N, C-alpha and C positions, 0 to 999 in steps of 0.2 A: 397302374400300380407306383407307389411310391419310391424317390430318393431318399433312402433314411441312414443319419447318423445314428450310432451308437458309439457312446466314451463309456468306454472301460472291457476290457477283455478278462472279467472276472468271470467266474460261475456264472451270475446271472447274465451277464454282457452278452456273452456267446450265445448262453441258451432263446436268448429277445434277439438275437442275431440270426439264428439260423432257423429258429419260426418262423420269422418274419421272409427271410431270403427262397425260405419252402413255398411262400406262401405267392411265392414270383416279383416280391420286390424286389429294387437293388439295395443293397444293404454294403455299409462300410462301418467297419468297429476302427476308433481308436486308441491305442493302451497308451501312457506315458511309460509306463516300465520297459527298457529294451532289451531286447532280447527273446529267441524264440524257445519255447517251452522242449523240454528234455522226453526224448519217447519211452527211454527204459525208467522203469519209474523207481530205480534204486539211484537212477543218476538225475531225476527228478527233483528225488527229496535233497539230496546230497549237494546238487551243483544248481538248480534251478533259482536267479536271485527274483522275487519281488517286493522289491522296497515300497512301493508304493497300498502294501498289504499287507498291514503290522501283525497280523495274525495268520498270515502265512503257512510258516510250521508250526503254527499253535494247535489244539484237538479238532478233530470234524467229524460230524456225523450228523449225512444227509436221512431224515426221516423217512417214515413210508411214505408218507404223501410224495416227496420226491421223487423217491422208487417208481411209484406208481403212473405219477403223470410223464417220467423219461419215457417208461415202459409206452405209454400211449403216443407220445408225441414225438418223441426223438430216442426211437428205440436203438438206432445204429449208437446211441452215446452208452447202455446199457451193453449193448456188445463190446464195445473197445475197452469198457472197465473189466469185463470180464476175463479178456483178453491180458491185460496186464496185471491182474490176481487182486481185483477188487474184494473184496468181504460180500459173500451173499450168503445170507442167513435170512433167518427169523425169530425176533425176540423171545414170542412166546414159545417156541418150543426151544428155544435157550435157555427159558427159565425152567428151574426145576418144580415138577411134576405135584410135589406138596403146596406150591402157590396158585400152579395155571390147572390143574386137576388133568391135566393128560391132554394131547392133542384131540380140539376138536374142530366141526364141518363150521370154516369160517376163518378160520386161524390163518390163511393162506394174505389176508390182507394186511401182514403183519409182516411179509416179505420183502427184502431190502438189499440193494447193494450197496456198499461204501466202501470210502477210502480214506487218501489223510488227503488233504486239499492240494498238492502237488497232483498226485496223481489222478485227482477228479478233474483237476483244471487241468490237467495235460492230456486225457482222453477227451475232453471237450474239444481244447483249442484242436486236437487232431481232425477231428471231424470236419471241425470248423471250417480248418484248411481244404477240407473234398468238397463241401457244401457249392452248389452251382447260384451265382448271382451274390456272392459273400465275399471280402475282401478284409485281412486283419493286417492293423497297419501300426505295426513294436515299435515303440521309441518316439510315438509322435504324443506330446503333451497340449492340451484345451486351453491356451490365456484365454478366450474370453467369448460370449457369443455373440455373431452378426446381424442384424435389424435392418428393416426397411424402415424403420421409427415407428411411429404414433401409429396404429391399424385406424381401420376407416371408421371417418368421425372422431378420430382420437382417441381412440379406443387401444387395449393392451398392445405393445407394441408387438411384431411379428418376426420369430428368429427364421433367418435364414440358411443361419450354417454359424461356422465356429470358424477365428484365428488361430492358428497352432500357437507354439509359442518360437516356434521360427519362422514365423510372419506369414504364412500358407494360409490362405479363404480355401475354404472348404465349402460349398454349397449342399444344401440337404433341403429337399421337402418338410423332413419332422427332425427336430434333433429330441434321441432318448440319453438322459444321462442313468448312466448307469454306473457309476464312479466310484461307488461305494461310500460306506460313512461317512468316507473322508470329501467327500465333495464339497468342492467351492462354490456352491450354486445361490447362497448368498452372495456374494460375494460379483458372479458372473453378472445375476438381475440387478445388483446395485449399479454395476459399471453401465450398465443398459440404460438407466433411468428408470426401471418398473418401480410402481408400487412395493412398500416392502409385502412380504409373501408370509403369509403364515407361520408359525413355528411355536413347535413344543420339545422341551427339553426338560428329561430328568439324568441325573448325573447317578446313574449305576452304583458309582461309588464301590467295584467291587476288584478285588484282586485275582486272577488266578495264578496258582502256580501248577508246572507241568511236567512231567517226564515223559516218554515215550521207550517204549520195550518192544523186544523184539524174542519172537522163542527160537531155537535150532532145527524145529522141526516142522513150522510153518502153523500151528495151530496155534489160538485163543486158548483164554482163561475159559472157566467154564464161569458161568454168570449165575452167582446168588440170588439177586433179586433186579430192582430195577436199577437201570444204569443211573440213573440222577439217585444218589441219599442225600438227605438233610439231618446236620446231629447239631448238637448245641454250639451255634458260633460259627460253622463250618458247614460248606456242601463236598461232597465227593462225588465226579463223576468217572467212570470206566467208560473209558470207549474204543469197541473192536475195530480194526483197520483192513486194510489189505496186507497181501505176503507176510502172514505170521506176525502183524507187528500190532501195536494196541497202544493207547495212553492213558495216563491217572492225573486225573486233577483236583485239588483241592483250593476252593473258591470259599474267599471271604470278605468282611470288607476291608475296602482300602485304609479305613480307619485306625483297624487293627492294630494296633504298633507291636502290642504281644507275640504275632503272629510271623513277624517281616524275621525271625531265624529259619522260617523256611524254606527261604532263598536257597539252604544250605542245604546241598546234595544227601549228606549223614542226618542232619534233622529232618529232611522229608521222609525218608526212607523210613527211620527210626518212629516217625508219628506213624506214616499210613499203618505200619505194620501193626496199627494197636487198633484199627477195624477191620475186625475178622470176616465183614461180606467184603474187603476190599483185597485184605491181605495176599490173597490166590495172585490177584496179579499185579503182582511185586516178581511173582516168580519166573521174570527172563529176565534177558542181557538188556540193562539202559541205553539206548541208543544219542541220549543226551541230556545234558545237566538239567537244572529247576528251568526251566523257558517260565519268565513273567510277563504280565501285561492286563494293563490296568488303564484308567481313564476311559473308559468305554462305556458310552452314554446311550439310552433312549432318545430317540430326536426323532421328530417328525415335521413335513414342512406339506403345506397346503399352499397351492397354486391359484389360487378360487378363491376370494376373498366376497363376502357381502354377494354371492352367486353373479361376480363377473371375473375373470381370469386375469390376473395381473403379464402374463405373457401367455402368446399361442405361438406356434409348428416349436415348442418346446415341451418335453413330459419329463416329469425323473417317475423313476422305477428300481425296485426293488431296495438298499439300501440307502442310495441316494435321495430316495423319497422317505421312510421311514426304516430305523433300525433298532433293533435290541439286544440286551446282554447278551454274547454268547449262552449259557448257562445251558439253556434249554435249547439250543441247535437251530433254531425255527429259520432262521436269516435266509437259506437255502430254498426250502419251501416253500416260505412265501414270497422268494423273487419269483421263483417256477410259475408260481400259479397267477400274480404279478403279468409275469411274462406270455404268458396263455391269454390273460386279459386283454393286452394292446395287442396282440396277433388278432384275435376275434371283433374287437375295435374299428380296426382298420378292416374287416370282411363288411362292414355293415355305415362306416361316414367315412366319406370325401377326405385323404389329408387336405385338401385345400378349403374346405369346410372350417375355418380357423377357429373359431369360436364355438362352434357348436361339438369340435373336436375336444378342445379344453375344457369345457364344460362336461359332456357327456366321460370324458374321460376323468374327470374328480369324483364324480356322481357314483361311477359304479366300480374306482378304485375304494372309496371309504362303504360300498357298500359290501365287496368282495373280501379284501385284503383287510379293509380296515378294522374288522371286529378281530380278525386275528394277531395283529397286529396290538389290540387294547387291551387284550385279552392276556396276552403274553408280560407285555407293560407292568400291567395289575401285576402280576405274579413278581417279575422284578423288584417294583416297590415295596412289597408285603414282605419277601424274603430279606432284601436288604434291610429291614428296619427291624425286621426279628432278630437276624444276625448282632446285628448295633445291640440292641438290647441286651442279649446273651451275653457280650461282649461286657456290658456296662453292671449285669448280674439282674438284669431287671427281667419281666415275664411282657410278653408281647402281645397285647389282647386287643387290637383294634375293633372298632363297633360296625366288621362289614361282615355279612353271614357269609359271602361266596368265598371268604379266605377262609372259614371255618368248616366250609363242605369239601374245602382244599383240604386243609390240616384231615379231615375225617377221612375223606376217600383215601388219603395216603394210609393210613391206617391199618380200614376196611380192606386195602387191596391186599396185605398180607394173611388174611381170613377169609376170601370168599374170589374163588375163580373168576365169577362174572365180572365182578368188580375190579380183579386183575385187567380183565380186557376191554371194558370202559376205559379203565385210566389211561392204557397203551392208546386206545382211540384219540383220546386227549391229546398224552404226549407226544402223538404223531400226528396232529392236525389233521384226522380222518373224521373227526368230530369236536364240536365247542360242547364244554361241560353245558349249556342249556338244552342242549341237543340229546345230551345223554342223563341228566336226570330227569327229561322228562320218560324217560320209557318205563313204564308199570315199576314200579317196586326197588328203583334201583335209588332212590335218594331215602329212601325210610330205611333201607337196607346199609348205606353208608352212616347213616345218623347211628343207627343200633350198634352197629360195630365199631366206628371209630368214634362216635364223640366221646366217651369215654377215655380213652386211650390213653398212653402218654403222648408230649406231642414230637416226640421224637423215639421211632417206633425201632428202630435198627441199633445193636449194640455196639458203642464203644465210648471214646470218654467222656465224661461230663469237661466241665469250662476248667476245673480245676486242674482235674487229670491232664486237660491237652496242655495247662500253660506250664506242668511239669514237663511233660514230656518234650513240648519246645528247648525248655530252659538249661532240659539236658539231666533231670533229677528224675532218672530212675534209673532203680538199680540194676545192673551190669547182667546179664542172662535170663531177664524177666520176659514173659509175654504176656500177661497180664495188665490190662492198662488200673488198674486199683493199685500195682505193687511198684508206688513211688512213694518217694522219700522228700521232706524238705519242703 
């Protein structure tokens, strides 16, 4: 059994630590942010500060894949979330029968348990505190990695622990970086003299305008369609959460300066109200103003270059390995899948077989979660380019048949219950697009129903009407997006 040090006590860091500790490893988690989580969901939301996580109070929805893995691997977390008022629901059941055709056998695969980020993380933290062999130390920042220098025969440096910002040395057989999208991994590696790791960065260029709401009776609004709706030059996302709370998000290209007045709550409310499928989600008490987040890139790090590791005794996991734009909500699901992969690998490979562990981890990461990252990044890049084209008055028509099928499927899913479920599987990372389109008849039906459909199938303002709304040029009392002046 190994002595493992996990950097980061977020969702993926705590999940990884619990999985490893329950497998018999001695695990220490260090977290730069001080302060223990609040046990009460309301207090966690109002009082728990996590300055190291810039999206801590922004919308979160854990997908069906996350819920399924948690029920199988860490059921105590699901139980704790239920105790704290997390939402237990099924997206297929929540959607109207006109889209789904009613409940069908197999729809239980869409069961999920979800909550706001502080509540999710608080439940994980309380379960971690009860896990034998696991210690969580908060307020401990990592200044850098400690090594034995070059490996055998001048190979890659071997990490043997970390040095904290307070000057403390902590030893470990394996250091797992789960410090999130802000991970300073490149600086840490440069400081110990490794070869440069591989890195790919796609600046997502999105900006998110968000409000949270709460109902008086603990209910959530009725779901009219898919939670993510694409419209001309922006997308809208409705995310149910715990204890009768939910959030509504407008996301647009960060370069779209004409939409920046959406930072004003009055402008935001006036604009969202013109999207009929989202308007019911405004019928609650706002519990925040308009929160913004931007500068979130899709990024990937590779620690094996030309078949050789640049470092051993150190691995990146979750967002510290690869992160994507949060619009699709896939970070927690990919991270938990990655954590299970590490747990399973350490059952097979001796942690002291340093180079073999590094190579095998890289290979299995690429084979398992690499595909999930790439298909998410592809969607992010296409959708950003499409919104930028909309803002410029152009039509986005890339030479990519995969994007054409993505658009066709979004339209076809509004007309075919089987395609609804196939699309939900892709959205929730229960199946990949190649797996879905390999099923008999699916690709043909998507093409037949969706290839000639409008680019945007949900009702809402076009670009000109949107600019009028944001600019305040809507006649008083009007409830229709076409009723604009000027």
